[in-house]
C-alpha positions in Angstrom: 0.0 0.0 0.0 1.5 3.4 -1.0 2.4 5.8 1.8 1.7 9.5 1.9 4.4 12.0 2.9 4.4 15.7 3.2 7.4 17.8 2.1 8.1 21.0 3.9 10.6 23.8 3.1 11.1 23.0 -0.6 13.2 25.8 -2.1 11.4 28.0 -4.5 13.7 27.2 -7.4 13.3 23.4 -6.8 9.5 23.8 -6.7 9.6 25.8 -9.9 11.7 23.2 -11.7 9.4 20.4 -10.5 6.3 22.3 -11.6 7.9 23.0 -15.1 8.9 19.4 -15.5 5.4 18.2 -14.5 3.8 20.5 -16.9 6.2 19.5 -19.7 5.5 15.8 -19.0 1.7 16.3 -18.6 1.8 15.0 -15.0 0.6 16.2 -11.7 3.2 17.6 -9.4 2.7 14.6 -7.1 3.3 12.2 -10.0 6.4 14.2 -11.1 7.9 13.9 -7.6 7.3 10.2 -7.6 8.9 9.8 -11.0 12.0 11.8 -9.9 12.3 9.8 -6.7 12.0 6.5 -8.5 14.6 7.6 -11.1 17.0 8.6 -8.3 16.4 5.8 -5.8 15.4 2.9 -8.0 17.7 3.1 -11.0 16.8 0.7 -13.8 19.1 -2.4 -13.9 20.4 -3.0 -17.4 21.8 -6.2 -18.7 25.1 -6.6 -20.4 23.4 -7.1 -23.7 21.5 -3.8 -23.3 24.8 -2.0 -22.6 26.3 -3.6 -25.6 23.3 -2.6 -27.8 23.7 1.0 -26.6 27.4 1.0 -27.3 26.9 -0.3 -30.8 24.2 2.3 -31.4 26.6 5.1 -30.4 29.4 3.5 -32.4 27.3 3.4 -35.5 26.8 7.2 -35.4 30.6 7.8 -35.3 32.5 8.7 -38.4 33.6 5.7 -40.3 37.1 7.0 -41.1 38.5 6.6 -37.5 42.1 6.8 -36.5 45.1 4.7 -37.5 46.9 2.8 -34.7 50.1 4.8 -35.3 48.2 8.0 -34.9 46.6 6.9 -31.7 50.0 5.8 -30.2 51.5 9.2 -31.3 48.7 11.2 -29.7 48.9 9.2 -26.5 52.6 10.0 -26.2 52.3 13.7 -27.0 53.5 15.8 -24.1 55.3 12.9 -22.4 59.0 13.0 -21.8 
């Protein structure tokens, strides 16, 4: 069963950001607070395959030319004695 809490002393700028976010997401202020708390306190667990899919998606958007191994080694050594 859900529990009810009351928040006191919320800074005006935090309240304003919550209100703007709730309006933008078409949620009540209460629902927006719950979503924010869940996102912060109950982060979504992702599997290795989900991480890999995200990495591949990012990699697919990178330029195809890339760097040559020699260039990478040279850049790593720049500025070192």
